[in-house]
C-alpha positions in Angstrom: 0.0 0.0 0.0 1.5 3.3 -1.2 0.6 6.8 0.0 1.5 10.0 -1.7 2.3 13.1 0.5 3.0 16.7 -0.5 5.0 19.3 1.3 4.8 22.9 0.3 7.5 25.5 1.1 4.8 28.2 1.4 5.7 30.0 -1.8 3.8 27.8 -4.3 7.0 26.3 -5.6 9.5 23.6 -4.8 6.9 21.0 -3.8 8.3 17.7 -2.7 6.5 14.5 -3.6 7.2 11.3 -1.6 5.7 7.8 -2.1 5.3 6.3 1.3 4.6 2.7 2.2 4.6 0.7 5.4 8.0 -0.8 6.4 6.6 -4.1 7.8 8.1 -5.9 10.8 9.0 -9.6 10.7 5.4 -10.5 11.5 4.1 -8.8 8.4 0.9 -6.8 8.1 -0.8 -8.4 11.0 2.1 -7.6 13.3 2.2 -4.0 12.0 -1.5 -3.5 12.6 -1.3 -5.0 16.1 1.5 -2.6 17.1 0.0 0.5 15.6 -2.7 0.6 18.3 0.0 1.8 20.7 1.1 4.5 18.3 4.0 2.6 16.6 4.6 3.4 13.0 7.3 2.5 10.4 7.5 3.9 6.9 9.7 3.9 3.9 9.7 7.1 1.8 10.6 6.9 -1.9 11.3 9.5 -4.6 9.4 7.5 -7.2 6.8 4.9 -7.7 9.3 2.3 -8.8 11.1 2.5 -5.4 14.4 3.1 -7.1 15.5 6.0 -4.8 14.9 5.9 -1.1 14.4 9.3 0.5 14.0 8.5 4.1 12.6 6.1 6.7 10.4 6.7 9.8 11.0 4.4 12.7 9.4 4.2 16.2 11.7 4.8 19.1 9.0 4.2 21.8 5.2 4.2 21.9 2.6 3.7 24.7 0.5 5.6 27.2 -0.6 8.1 24.5 3.0 9.2 23.7 4.9 8.1 20.6 8.5 9.0 19.6 9.7 8.6 16.0 13.0 9.1 14.3 13.3 10.1 10.6 16.4 8.7 9.0 18.0 9.5 5.7 18.7 7.0 2.9 22.0 6.0 4.6 20.6 5.9 8.2 21.6 9.4 9.2 19.3 11.2 11.6 17.2 13.8 10.0 15.0 14.6 13.0 12.7 13.4 15.8 8.9 13.6 15.9 6.9 13.2 19.2 3.2 12.9 19.3 1.4 13.4 22.7 -2.2 12.5 22.6 -4.7 15.0 23.9 -5.4 14.6 27.7 -2.6 11.9 27.8 0.4 14.1 27.4 0.9 17.7 28.5 -2.2 19.5 27.4 -5.8 19.4 26.3 -4.9 19.2 22.7 -2.7 16.7 20.8 0.9 18.0 20.9 3.3 17.4 18.0 7.0 18.2 18.6 9.4 18.4 15.7 13.2 18.5 16.3 15.4 18.6 13.2 18.8 17.1 13.6 21.0 20.0 14.9 18.1 22.4 14.9 15.7 23.9 17.5 12.7 22.1 18.9 9.4 23.3 17.5 6.1 22.6 19.3 2.6 22.6 17.7 -0.9 21.9 19.1 -3.7 20.5 17.0 -6.4 23.1 16.4 -6.9 26.4 18.1 -8.5 26.4 21.5 -11.4 28.7 20.4 -12.3 26.3 17.6 -12.2 23.3 19.9 -14.5 25.2 22.3 -16.9 25.8 19.5 -16.6 22.2 18.3 -17.4 20.9 21.8 -20.4 23.3 22.1 -21.8 21.6 19.1 -21.4 18.1 20.6 -25.1 17.6 21.2 -25.7 17.8 17.4 -22.5 15.8 16.5 -24.6 12.8 15.5 -26.4 14.8 12.9 -23.1 16.3 11.7 -21.6 12.9 11.5 -24.5 11.6 9.4 -24.2 14.6 7.1 -20.5 14.0 6.8 -21.0 10.4 5.9 -23.6 11.3 3.3 -21.2 13.9 1.8 -18.5 11.3 1.6 -15.6 13.3 3.0 -16.0 13.4 6.8 -14.7 17.0 7.1 -17.6 18.4 8.9 -17.4 16.0 11.8 -13.6 16.3 12.2 -12.2 18.4 15.0 -10.0 21.4 14.3 -6.8 20.2 12.5 -4.6 23.3 11.9 -1.2 23.1 13.6 1.3 26.0 13.9 4.7 25.0 15.2 6.7 27.5 17.2 10.3 27.5 18.1 10.7 30.6 20.3 9.4 33.5 18.3 9.8 31.6 15.0 7.1 29.7 13.1 9.1 27.1 11.1 6.1 24.9 10.1 2.4 25.2 9.6 -0.1 22.4 8.7 -3.3 23.6 7.1 -6.3 21.3 6.9 -7.3 22.8 3.5 -5.4 20.6 1.1 -3.6 18.7 3.9 -0.5 20.8 3.1 2.5 21.3 5.3 3.9 24.8 4.8 7.6 25.1 5.5 8.6 28.6 6.5 12.1 27.9 7.9 14.8 28.2 5.3 16.9 25.1 4.9 14.3 22.8 6.6 14.8 19.3 5.3 11.8 18.4 3.1 12.2 14.7 3.9 11.4 15.5 7.5 8.3 17.4 6.5 7.2 14.5 4.2 7.6 12.0 7.0 5.6 14.3 9.4 2.7 14.6 7.0 2.7 10.8 6.4 2.6 10.0 10.1 0.0 12.7 10.9 -2.4 11.2 8.3 -2.3 7.8 10.1 -4.0 9.5 13.1 -6.9 10.9 10.9 -10.6 10.7 11.5 -12.3 7.3 11.1 -15.0 9.1 9.2 -12.6 9.3 6.3 -12.4 5.6 6.2 -9.5 3.4 7.3 -6.2 5.3 7.7 -3.8 4.7 4.8 -1.4 2.5 6.8 -4.1 0.3 8.4 -5.0 -1.8 5.4 -5.2 -5.6 5.6 -3.3 -5.9 2.3 
């Protein structure tokens, strides 16, 4: 199963395409699917559909209790950066927290959705059943999903921004490795809404 991700540098140019597939453990698909419940993920990112040039790999360092730590490695095993996902109410806040640390660079922290929009979303919870039904009928699930925008901050800088429209990661920091961004988008999409159907890495084939 191959998944296509897109990273945008925020200027409408220089887009990076990566073909991502599961990097299966010895137990195959069943072992991968069993481990992903704890947050474990493992991907191979390729530059082309023929898998002739490997861009990067994403591996799980640790996963459990709502916190998962991933490393993104280059084609030769060099560390490109570390990603940490802390589930809402299980980590250090009311919102899901994503921490991105490029190798040799500053840590950037982002929270899923703005507090004000989460407040509005929860106010609508009594009518969520209707919203879910409408989303299923429309076929996209967007209406029932919670706020998804993430703005990463490293001090006063905003190196990364994920916008739900177009599922695009905008890279504002010069020199930020696009392979790290592609891996970030790929792993974020494996924690998407069930209303959109099965996440791309949870297939039985």
